[in-house]
Jmol script that loads the backbone (N, CA, C; Angstrom):
load data "model"
ATOM      1  N   UNK A   1     104.666 116.265  85.925  1.00  0.00           N
ATOM      2  CA  UNK A   1     103.764 114.940  86.616  1.00  0.00           C
ATOM      3  C   UNK A   1     103.859 113.456  86.139  1.00  0.00           C
ATOM      4  N   UNK A   2     103.850 112.947  87.825  1.00  0.00           N
ATOM      5  CA  UNK A   2     104.522 111.583  86.945  1.00  0.00           C
ATOM      6  C   UNK A   2     103.292 110.883  86.083  1.00  0.00           C
ATOM      7  N   UNK A   3     103.046 109.895  86.184  1.00  0.00           N
ATOM      8  CA  UNK A   3     102.293 108.486  85.779  1.00  0.00           C
ATOM      9  C   UNK A   3     101.080 107.865  87.120  1.00  0.00           C
ATOM     10  N   UNK A   4     100.067 107.945  86.506  1.00  0.00           N
ATOM     11  CA  UNK A   4      98.881 107.141  88.255  1.00  0.00           C
ATOM     12  C   UNK A   4      98.938 105.818  88.188  1.00  0.00           C
ATOM     13  N   UNK A   5      98.763 105.636  88.862  1.00  0.00           N
ATOM     14  CA  UNK A   5      98.374 103.507  89.033  1.00  0.00           C
ATOM     15  C   UNK A   5      98.247 103.385  87.893  1.00  0.00           C
ATOM     16  N   UNK A   6      98.638 101.973  87.822  1.00  0.00           N
ATOM     17  CA  UNK A   6      98.551 101.596  86.403  1.00  0.00           C
ATOM     18  C   UNK A   6      98.578 101.441  85.258  1.00  0.00           C
ATOM     19  N   UNK A   7      99.124 102.994  85.143  1.00  0.00           N
ATOM     20  CA  UNK A   7     100.017 103.675  83.498  1.00  0.00           C
ATOM     21  C   UNK A   7     101.388 102.460  84.008  1.00  0.00           C
ATOM     22  N   UNK A   8     101.605 102.940  82.640  1.00  0.00           N
ATOM     23  CA  UNK A   8     102.454 101.796  81.804  1.00  0.00           C
ATOM     24  C   UNK A   8     104.471 102.959  82.289  1.00  0.00           C
ATOM     25  N   UNK A   9     104.881 102.351  82.707  1.00  0.00           N
ATOM     26  CA  UNK A   9     106.347 102.387  83.186  1.00  0.00           C
ATOM     27  C   UNK A   9     107.764 102.526  82.829  1.00  0.00           C
ATOM     28  N   UNK A  10     108.908 102.466  82.999  1.00  0.00           N
ATOM     29  CA  UNK A  10     109.895 102.183  82.835  1.00  0.00           C
ATOM     30  C   UNK A  10     110.579 102.020  83.430  1.00  0.00           C
ATOM     31  N   UNK A  11     110.383 102.789  85.028  1.00  0.00           N
ATOM     32  CA  UNK A  11     111.157 103.229  86.350  1.00  0.00           C
ATOM     33  C   UNK A  11     110.664 103.696  87.259  1.00  0.00           C
ATOM     34  N   UNK A  12     110.517 103.666  88.446  1.00  0.00           N
ATOM     35  CA  UNK A  12     109.720 104.393  89.367  1.00  0.00           C
ATOM     36  C   UNK A  12     109.696 105.456  89.558  1.00  0.00           C
ATOM     37  N   UNK A  13     111.002 105.685  89.066  1.00  0.00           N
ATOM     38  CA  UNK A  13     110.632 107.283  88.929  1.00  0.00           C
ATOM     39  C   UNK A  13     109.720 108.055  87.544  1.00  0.00           C
ATOM     40  N   UNK A  14     109.323 107.260  87.131  1.00  0.00           N
ATOM     41  CA  UNK A  14     108.153 107.547  85.830  1.00  0.00           C
ATOM     42  C   UNK A  14     107.104 108.092  87.115  1.00  0.00           C
ATOM     43  N   UNK A  15     106.389 107.153  88.348  1.00  0.00           N
ATOM     44  CA  UNK A  15     105.288 107.143  88.491  1.00  0.00           C
ATOM     45  C   UNK A  15     105.355 108.214  89.840  1.00  0.00           C
ATOM     46  N   UNK A  16     103.831 108.856  90.171  1.00  0.00           N
ATOM     47  CA  UNK A  16     103.227 109.846  91.361  1.00  0.00           C
ATOM     48  C   UNK A  16     104.594 109.277  92.223  1.00  0.00           C
ATOM     49  N   UNK A  17     104.254 110.315  93.122  1.00  0.00           N
ATOM     50  CA  UNK A  17     104.819 110.294  94.506  1.00  0.00           C
ATOM     51  C   UNK A  17     103.454 108.948  95.222  1.00  0.00           C
ATOM     52  N   UNK A  18     104.043 107.756  95.733  1.00  0.00           N
ATOM     53  CA  UNK A  18     103.211 106.920  96.507  1.00  0.00           C
ATOM     54  C   UNK A  18     103.066 106.068  95.911  1.00  0.00           C
ATOM     55  N   UNK A  19     103.548 105.668  94.314  1.00  0.00           N
ATOM     56  CA  UNK A  19     103.631 104.568  93.334  1.00  0.00           C
ATOM     57  C   UNK A  19     105.119 103.938  93.500  1.00  0.00           C
ATOM     58  N   UNK A  20     105.090 102.419  92.599  1.00  0.00           N
ATOM     59  CA  UNK A  20     106.506 101.837  91.865  1.00  0.00           C
ATOM     60  C   UNK A  20     106.429 101.632  90.773  1.00  0.00           C
ATOM     61  N   UNK A  21     107.151 101.519  89.565  1.00  0.00           N
ATOM     62  CA  UNK A  21     107.024 100.960  88.944  1.00  0.00           C
ATOM     63  C   UNK A  21     106.912  99.081  88.494  1.00  0.00           C
ATOM     64  N   UNK A  22     106.222  98.317  89.123  1.00  0.00           N
ATOM     65  CA  UNK A  22     105.937  96.834  89.418  1.00  0.00           C
ATOM     66  C   UNK A  22     106.382  96.276  88.308  1.00  0.00           C
ATOM     67  N   UNK A  23     107.442  96.123  87.594  1.00  0.00           N
ATOM     68  CA  UNK A  23     108.396  95.521  86.548  1.00  0.00           C
ATOM     69  C   UNK A  23     108.232  94.072  86.785  1.00  0.00           C
ATOM     70  N   UNK A  24     107.593  93.450  87.691  1.00  0.00           N
ATOM     71  CA  UNK A  24     107.253  91.458  87.555  1.00  0.00           C
ATOM     72  C   UNK A  24     106.469  91.182  86.426  1.00  0.00           C
ATOM     73  N   UNK A  25     107.566  90.024  85.647  1.00  0.00           N
ATOM     74  CA  UNK A  25     106.285  89.851  84.865  1.00  0.00           C
ATOM     75  C   UNK A  25     106.107  90.235  83.926  1.00  0.00           C
ATOM     76  N   UNK A  26     106.932  91.860  83.186  1.00  0.00           N
ATOM     77  CA  UNK A  26     106.485  92.095  82.244  1.00  0.00           C
ATOM     78  C   UNK A  26     105.582  92.998  82.743  1.00  0.00           C
ATOM     79  N   UNK A  27     104.480  93.505  83.450  1.00  0.00           N
ATOM     80  CA  UNK A  27     103.872  94.151  83.128  1.00  0.00           C
ATOM     81  C   UNK A  27     104.003  95.759  83.421  1.00  0.00           C
ATOM     82  N   UNK A  28     105.114  96.116  83.963  1.00  0.00           N
ATOM     83  CA  UNK A  28     105.755  97.368  83.878  1.00  0.00           C
ATOM     84  C   UNK A  28     104.405  98.733  84.229  1.00  0.00           C
ATOM     85  N   UNK A  29     103.553  98.999  85.585  1.00  0.00           N
ATOM     86  CA  UNK A  29     102.739  99.479  85.387  1.00  0.00           C
ATOM     87  C   UNK A  29     102.915 100.132  86.712  1.00  0.00           C
ATOM     88  N   UNK A  30     102.024 101.234  87.244  1.00  0.00           N
ATOM     89  CA  UNK A  30     102.913 101.664  87.674  1.00  0.00           C
ATOM     90  C   UNK A  30     101.857 101.039  89.413  1.00  0.00           C
ATOM     91  N   UNK A  31     102.312 100.777  91.287  1.00  0.00           N
ATOM     92  CA  UNK A  31     101.570 100.479  91.469  1.00  0.00           C
ATOM     93  C   UNK A  31     101.747 100.939  92.853  1.00  0.00           C
ATOM     94  N   UNK A  32     100.595 101.322  94.029  1.00  0.00           N
ATOM     95  CA  UNK A  32     101.476 101.006  94.850  1.00  0.00           C
ATOM     96  C   UNK A  32     102.006 100.628  96.096  1.00  0.00           C
ATOM     97  N   UNK A  33     102.432 101.678  96.959  1.00  0.00           N
ATOM     98  CA  UNK A  33     103.914 100.813  97.836  1.00  0.00           C
ATOM     99  C   UNK A  33     102.893  99.947  98.253  1.00  0.00           C
ATOM    100  N   UNK A  34     103.151  98.715  98.440  1.00  0.00           N
ATOM    101  CA  UNK A  34     103.461  97.258  99.515  1.00  0.00           C
ATOM    102  C   UNK A  34     103.003  98.011 101.020  1.00  0.00           C
ATOM    103  N   UNK A  35     102.449  97.765 101.643  1.00  0.00           N
ATOM    104  CA  UNK A  35     102.398  98.165 103.082  1.00  0.00           C
ATOM    105  C   UNK A  35     103.741  97.244 104.084  1.00  0.00           C
ATOM    106  N   UNK A  36     103.515  97.725 105.231  1.00  0.00           N
ATOM    107  CA  UNK A  36     104.395  96.834 106.163  1.00  0.00           C
ATOM    108  C   UNK A  36     104.484  94.716 105.986  1.00  0.00           C
ATOM    109  N   UNK A  37     105.251  94.407 105.989  1.00  0.00           N
ATOM    110  CA  UNK A  37     105.170  93.476 106.395  1.00  0.00           C
ATOM    111  C   UNK A  37     104.023  92.225 104.914  1.00  0.00           C
ATOM    112  N   UNK A  38     104.650  93.273 104.388  1.00  0.00           N
ATOM    113  CA  UNK A  38     104.061  92.526 102.778  1.00  0.00           C
ATOM    114  C   UNK A  38     105.231  91.973 102.230  1.00  0.00           C
ATOM    115  N   UNK A  39     104.828  90.812 101.189  1.00  0.00           N
ATOM    116  CA  UNK A  39     106.125  90.371 100.389  1.00  0.00           C
ATOM    117  C   UNK A  39     106.926  91.077  99.669  1.00  0.00           C
ATOM    118  N   UNK A  40     108.120  91.188  99.586  1.00  0.00           N
ATOM    119  CA  UNK A  40     108.190  92.114  98.332  1.00  0.00           C
ATOM    120  C   UNK A  40     109.580  91.063  97.577  1.00  0.00           C
ATOM    121  N   UNK A  41     110.609  92.127  96.234  1.00  0.00           N
ATOM    122  CA  UNK A  41     111.552  91.430  95.710  1.00  0.00           C
ATOM    123  C   UNK A  41     112.344  92.985  96.262  1.00  0.00           C
ATOM    124  N   UNK A  42     111.749  94.067  95.874  1.00  0.00           N
ATOM    125  CA  UNK A  42     112.937  95.346  95.875  1.00  0.00           C
ATOM    126  C   UNK A  42     112.371  95.927  97.131  1.00  0.00           C
ATOM    127  N   UNK A  43     113.334  96.187  97.122  1.00  0.00           N
ATOM    128  CA  UNK A  43     112.815  97.908  98.199  1.00  0.00           C
ATOM    129  C   UNK A  43     112.306  99.371  98.144  1.00  0.00           C
ATOM    130  N   UNK A  44     112.071  99.119  96.799  1.00  0.00           N
ATOM    131  CA  UNK A  44     111.460 100.391  95.727  1.00  0.00           C
ATOM    132  C   UNK A  44     110.518 100.237  95.645  1.00  0.00           C
ATOM    133  N   UNK A  45     109.709  98.593  96.604  1.00  0.00           N
ATOM    134  CA  UNK A  45     108.105  98.261  96.464  1.00  0.00           C
ATOM    135  C   UNK A  45     107.887  98.617  97.755  1.00  0.00           C
ATOM    136  N   UNK A  46     108.707  98.968  98.487  1.00  0.00           N
ATOM    137  CA  UNK A  46     108.089  99.449  99.750  1.00  0.00           C
ATOM    138  C   UNK A  46     107.746 101.202 100.306  1.00  0.00           C
ATOM    139  N   UNK A  47     108.560 101.689  99.388  1.00  0.00           N
ATOM    140  CA  UNK A  47     108.236 103.280 100.398  1.00  0.00           C
ATOM    141  C   UNK A  47     109.137 103.871 100.744  1.00  0.00           C
ATOM    142  N   UNK A  48     108.935 104.768 101.458  1.00  0.00           N
ATOM    143  CA  UNK A  48     109.895 106.123 102.014  1.00  0.00           C
ATOM    144  C   UNK A  48     109.333 104.814 103.612  1.00  0.00           C
ATOM    145  N   UNK A  49     110.460 105.067 104.595  1.00  0.00           N
ATOM    146  CA  UNK A  49     110.622 104.881 104.953  1.00  0.00           C
ATOM    147  C   UNK A  49     110.955 103.504 105.450  1.00  0.00           C
ATOM    148  N   UNK A  50     111.683 102.305 104.767  1.00  0.00           N
ATOM    149  CA  UNK A  50     111.113 101.140 104.602  1.00  0.00           C
ATOM    150  C   UNK A  50     112.172 100.104 103.213  1.00  0.00           C
ATOM    151  N   UNK A  51     112.280  99.114 103.659  1.00  0.00           N
ATOM    152  CA  UNK A  51     113.352  98.339 102.945  1.00  0.00           C
ATOM    153  C   UNK A  51     113.171  97.031 102.666  1.00  0.00           C
ATOM    154  N   UNK A  52     113.219  96.427 102.270  1.00  0.00           N
ATOM    155  CA  UNK A  52     112.209  94.757 101.710  1.00  0.00           C
ATOM    156  C   UNK A  52     113.879  94.315 101.740  1.00  0.00           C
ATOM    157  N   UNK A  53     112.946  93.489 103.426  1.00  0.00           N
ATOM    158  CA  UNK A  53     114.201  92.566 104.066  1.00  0.00           C
ATOM    159  C   UNK A  53     114.636  91.149 104.067  1.00  0.00           C
ATOM    160  N   UNK A  54     115.715  90.794 103.846  1.00  0.00           N
ATOM    161  CA  UNK A  54     115.615  89.431 103.613  1.00  0.00           C
ATOM    162  C   UNK A  54     116.977  89.467 104.626  1.00  0.00           C
ATOM    163  N   UNK A  55     117.047  87.798 105.060  1.00  0.00           N
ATOM    164  CA  UNK A  55     116.796  87.127 106.040  1.00  0.00           C
ATOM    165  C   UNK A  55     118.567  87.042 105.715  1.00  0.00           C
ATOM    166  N   UNK A  56     118.843  86.815 104.390  1.00  0.00           N
ATOM    167  CA  UNK A  56     120.072  85.821 103.809  1.00  0.00           C
ATOM    168  C   UNK A  56     120.267  86.119 102.472  1.00  0.00           C
ATOM    169  N   UNK A  57     121.270  85.661 101.443  1.00  0.00           N
ATOM    170  CA  UNK A  57     121.313  86.342 100.086  1.00  0.00           C
ATOM    171  C   UNK A  57     120.328  85.379  99.233  1.00  0.00           C
ATOM    172  N   UNK A  58     120.157  84.170  99.564  1.00  0.00           N
ATOM    173  CA  UNK A  58     119.443  83.123  99.058  1.00  0.00           C
ATOM    174  C   UNK A  58     117.907  83.240  98.939  1.00  0.00           C
ATOM    175  N   UNK A  59     117.689  83.953  99.620  1.00  0.00           N
ATOM    176  CA  UNK A  59     116.274  84.788 100.158  1.00  0.00           C
ATOM    177  C   UNK A  59     115.968  85.878  98.562  1.00  0.00           C
ATOM    178  N   UNK A  60     116.925  85.440  98.272  1.00  0.00           N
ATOM    179  CA  UNK A  60     116.818  87.115  97.505  1.00  0.00           C
ATOM    180  C   UNK A  60     117.143  86.551  96.007  1.00  0.00           C
ATOM    181  N   UNK A  61     116.588  85.867  95.404  1.00  0.00           N
ATOM    182  CA  UNK A  61     116.336  84.697  94.228  1.00  0.00           C
ATOM    183  C   UNK A  61     115.580  85.645  93.463  1.00  0.00           C
ATOM    184  N   UNK A  62     115.831  86.533  92.182  1.00  0.00           N
ATOM    185  CA  UNK A  62     115.251  87.301  91.470  1.00  0.00           C
ATOM    186  C   UNK A  62     113.801  85.706  90.446  1.00  0.00           C
ATOM    187  N   UNK A  63     114.573  84.299  90.456  1.00  0.00           N
ATOM    188  CA  UNK A  63     113.434  84.008  90.197  1.00  0.00           C
ATOM    189  C   UNK A  63     112.203  82.986  91.524  1.00  0.00           C
ATOM    190  N   UNK A  64     112.238  83.204  92.098  1.00  0.00           N
ATOM    191  CA  UNK A  64     111.688  83.072  94.162  1.00  0.00           C
ATOM    192  C   UNK A  64     111.090  84.486  94.101  1.00  0.00           C
ATOM    193  N   UNK A  65     110.212  85.269  93.488  1.00  0.00           N
ATOM    194  CA  UNK A  65     109.731  86.699  93.409  1.00  0.00           C
ATOM    195  C   UNK A  65     109.214  86.287  95.534  1.00  0.00           C
ATOM    196  N   UNK A  66     109.523  87.184  95.628  1.00  0.00           N
ATOM    197  CA  UNK A  66     108.417  87.850  97.239  1.00  0.00           C
ATOM    198  C   UNK A  66     108.794  87.189  98.196  1.00  0.00           C
ATOM    199  N   UNK A  67     110.937  86.911  98.485  1.00  0.00           N
ATOM    200  CA  UNK A  67     111.011  86.363  99.369  1.00  0.00           C
ATOM    201  C   UNK A  67     111.234  86.973 100.779  1.00  0.00           C
ATOM    202  N   UNK A  68     111.152  88.099 100.109  1.00  0.00           N
ATOM    203  CA  UNK A  68     111.403  89.159 101.392  1.00  0.00           C
ATOM    204  C   UNK A  68     110.184  90.091 102.103  1.00  0.00           C
ATOM    205  N   UNK A  69     110.367  90.476 102.896  1.00  0.00           N
ATOM    206  CA  UNK A  69     109.726  91.584 103.318  1.00  0.00           C
ATOM    207  C   UNK A  69     109.499  93.375 103.893  1.00  0.00           C
ATOM    208  N   UNK A  70     108.208  93.455 103.472  1.00  0.00           N
ATOM    209  CA  UNK A  70     108.529  95.371 103.821  1.00  0.00           C
ATOM    210  C   UNK A  70     109.045  95.700 104.991  1.00  0.00           C
ATOM    211  N   UNK A  71     109.742  95.793 105.957  1.00  0.00           N
ATOM    212  CA  UNK A  71     110.384  96.225 107.228  1.00  0.00           C
ATOM    213  C   UNK A  71     110.408  98.130 107.281  1.00  0.00           C
ATOM    214  N   UNK A  72     110.031  98.579 108.566  1.00  0.00           N
ATOM    215  CA  UNK A  72     110.231  99.994 109.160  1.00  0.00           C
ATOM    216  C   UNK A  72     111.734  99.868 109.074  1.00  0.00           C
ATOM    217  N   UNK A  73     112.414 100.464 109.254  1.00  0.00           N
ATOM    218  CA  UNK A  73     113.757 100.969 109.197  1.00  0.00           C
ATOM    219  C   UNK A  73     113.570 101.118 110.758  1.00  0.00           C
ATOM    220  N   UNK A  74     115.178 101.045 111.660  1.00  0.00           N
ATOM    221  CA  UNK A  74     115.388 100.513 112.922  1.00  0.00           C
ATOM    222  C   UNK A  74     113.893  99.653 113.214  1.00  0.00           C
ATOM    223  N   UNK A  75     113.580  98.310 113.035  1.00  0.00           N
ATOM    224  CA  UNK A  75     112.922  98.129 112.896  1.00  0.00           C
ATOM    225  C   UNK A  75     113.628  96.106 113.350  1.00  0.00           C
ATOM    226  N   UNK A  76     114.410  95.782 112.551  1.00  0.00           N
ATOM    227  CA  UNK A  76     114.545  94.186 112.919  1.00  0.00           C
ATOM    228  C   UNK A  76     115.853  94.167 114.483  1.00  0.00           C
ATOM    229  N   UNK A  77     115.489  93.193 115.184  1.00  0.00           N
ATOM    230  CA  UNK A  77     115.636  92.937 116.212  1.00  0.00           C
ATOM    231  C   UNK A  77     117.194  93.224 116.446  1.00  0.00           C
ATOM    232  N   UNK A  78     118.220  93.485 117.340  1.00  0.00           N
ATOM    233  CA  UNK A  78     119.214  93.285 116.875  1.00  0.00           C
ATOM    234  C   UNK A  78     119.805  91.632 117.940  1.00  0.00           C
ATOM    235  N   UNK A  79     120.506  91.430 116.648  1.00  0.00           N
ATOM    236  CA  UNK A  79     120.557  89.941 117.214  1.00  0.00           C
ATOM    237  C   UNK A  79     120.342  88.966 115.362  1.00  0.00           C
ATOM    238  N   UNK A  80     118.756  89.494 115.018  1.00  0.00           N
ATOM    239  CA  UNK A  80     118.164  89.010 113.471  1.00  0.00           C
ATOM    240  C   UNK A  80     119.118  89.025 112.499  1.00  0.00           C
ATOM    241  N   UNK A  81     119.353  88.159 111.662  1.00  0.00           N
ATOM    242  CA  UNK A  81     120.042  88.320 110.285  1.00  0.00           C
ATOM    243  C   UNK A  81     118.999  89.516 109.658  1.00  0.00           C
ATOM    244  N   UNK A  82     120.294  89.941 108.685  1.00  0.00           N
ATOM    245  CA  UNK A  82     119.840  91.355 108.402  1.00  0.00           C
ATOM    246  C   UNK A  82     120.909  90.388 106.394  1.00  0.00           C
ATOM    247  N   UNK A  83     120.414  90.170 105.464  1.00  0.00           N
ATOM    248  CA  UNK A  83     121.330  90.057 104.395  1.00  0.00           C
ATOM    249  C   UNK A  83     121.838  91.483 103.892  1.00  0.00           C
ATOM    250  N   UNK A  84     123.062  92.028 103.549  1.00  0.00           N
ATOM    251  CA  UNK A  84     123.064  93.437 103.755  1.00  0.00           C
ATOM    252  C   UNK A  84     123.446  92.935 101.841  1.00  0.00           C
ATOM    253  N   UNK A  85     122.235  94.114 101.263  1.00  0.00           N
ATOM    254  CA  UNK A  85     122.683  93.813  99.544  1.00  0.00           C
ATOM    255  C   UNK A  85     122.871  95.494  98.836  1.00  0.00           C
ATOM    256  N   UNK A  86     122.935  96.555 100.620  1.00  0.00           N
ATOM    257  CA  UNK A  86     123.053  97.815 100.063  1.00  0.00           C
ATOM    258  C   UNK A  86     123.036  98.184 101.299  1.00  0.00           C
ATOM    259  N   UNK A  87     124.378  99.789 101.298  1.00  0.00           N
ATOM    260  CA  UNK A  87     124.422 100.514 102.376  1.00  0.00           C
ATOM    261  C   UNK A  87     123.676 100.602 103.374  1.00  0.00           C
ATOM    262  N   UNK A  88     121.769 101.089 102.326  1.00  0.00           N
ATOM    263  CA  UNK A  88     121.382 101.629 103.871  1.00  0.00           C
ATOM    264  C   UNK A  88     120.049 100.515 104.638  1.00  0.00           C
ATOM    265  N   UNK A  89     120.533  99.351 104.190  1.00  0.00           N
ATOM    266  CA  UNK A  89     120.090  97.760 104.392  1.00  0.00           C
ATOM    267  C   UNK A  89     120.347  97.817 106.335  1.00  0.00           C
ATOM    268  N   UNK A  90     121.316  98.573 105.990  1.00  0.00           N
ATOM    269  CA  UNK A  90     121.869  98.378 107.822  1.00  0.00           C
ATOM    270  C   UNK A  90     120.982  99.024 109.158  1.00  0.00           C
ATOM    271  N   UNK A  91     120.379 100.292 108.330  1.00  0.00           N
ATOM    272  CA  UNK A  91     119.296 100.848 108.530  1.00  0.00           C
ATOM    273  C   UNK A  91     117.782  99.722 109.593  1.00  0.00           C
ATOM    274  N   UNK A  92     118.143  98.939 108.515  1.00  0.00           N
ATOM    275  CA  UNK A  92     116.554  97.990 109.340  1.00  0.00           C
ATOM    276  C   UNK A  92     117.135  97.786 110.989  1.00  0.00           C
ATOM    277  N   UNK A  93     118.105  97.459 110.555  1.00  0.00           N
ATOM    278  CA  UNK A  93     118.240  97.339 112.411  1.00  0.00           C
ATOM    279  C   UNK A  93     118.242  97.955 113.268  1.00  0.00           C
ATOM    280  N   UNK A  94     117.749  97.679 114.785  1.00  0.00           N
ATOM    281  CA  UNK A  94     117.459  98.443 115.369  1.00  0.00           C
ATOM    282  C   UNK A  94     118.161  99.700 116.049  1.00  0.00           C
ATOM    283  N   UNK A  95     119.515  99.457 116.178  1.00  0.00           N
ATOM    284  CA  UNK A  95     120.743  99.742 116.790  1.00  0.00           C
ATOM    285  C   UNK A  95     121.042 100.443 115.471  1.00  0.00           C
ATOM    286  N   UNK A  96     120.930 100.711 114.414  1.00  0.00           N
ATOM    287  CA  UNK A  96     121.295 101.134 113.038  1.00  0.00           C
ATOM    288  C   UNK A  96     122.567 100.387 112.458  1.00  0.00           C
ATOM    289  N   UNK A  97     122.843  99.774 113.220  1.00  0.00           N
ATOM    290  CA  UNK A  97     124.169  98.607 112.895  1.00  0.00           C
ATOM    291  C   UNK A  97     124.139  97.634 113.138  1.00  0.00           C
ATOM    292  N   UNK A  98     125.681  96.504 111.646  1.00  0.00           N
ATOM    293  CA  UNK A  98     125.565  95.264 111.791  1.00  0.00           C
ATOM    294  C   UNK A  98     126.917  94.320 111.403  1.00  0.00           C
ATOM    295  N   UNK A  99     126.526  93.590 112.024  1.00  0.00           N
ATOM    296  CA  UNK A  99     128.212  93.060 111.958  1.00  0.00           C
ATOM    297  C   UNK A  99     127.946  91.444 111.065  1.00  0.00           C
ATOM    298  N   UNK A 100     129.320  91.755 110.415  1.00  0.00           N
ATOM    299  CA  UNK A 100     129.365  90.483 110.070  1.00  0.00           C
ATOM    300  C   UNK A 100     129.700  89.013 110.563  1.00  0.00           C
ATOM    301  N   UNK A 101     128.475  87.696 109.257  1.00  0.00           N
ATOM    302  CA  UNK A 101     129.046  86.201 110.234  1.00  0.00           C
ATOM    303  C   UNK A 101     130.474  86.294 110.081  1.00  0.00           C
ATOM    304  N   UNK A 102     130.293  85.325 110.888  1.00  0.00           N
ATOM    305  CA  UNK A 102     132.362  85.026 109.893  1.00  0.00           C
ATOM    306  C   UNK A 102     131.679  83.464 109.738  1.00  0.00           C
ATOM    307  N   UNK A 103     132.794  83.775 109.022  1.00  0.00           N
ATOM    308  CA  UNK A 103     132.826  81.793 108.040  1.00  0.00           C
ATOM    309  C   UNK A 103     133.276  80.995 108.378  1.00  0.00           C
ATOM    310  N   UNK A 104     134.073  81.137 109.377  1.00  0.00           N
ATOM    311  CA  UNK A 104     134.492  79.714 109.565  1.00  0.00           C
ATOM    312  C   UNK A 104     133.851  78.852 110.378  1.00  0.00           C
TER     313      UNK A 104
END
end "model"
wireframe off; spacefill off
backbone 0.3
color backbone group
């Protein structure tokens, strides 16, 4: 059996289903998953079927928490920016495909 809400944790694997280990500010407590469109820093905060969506790498700065947004898979319109930090981030795109931006 995992830990319940507000119990101390080291990782999200320690917490019961529906909870993640909130390590922000050293709290290390099991918390309920954030809802869709709520601010996030890590995808594990968003629960199943969602990722923490960032539009650009500079948005994912650990010192400036919660610039991402919990977003369901296949929910970002084609043409919108998605910072691909993990192979699973492409599934935020409605089509399930992502295209690299040109640096030229």
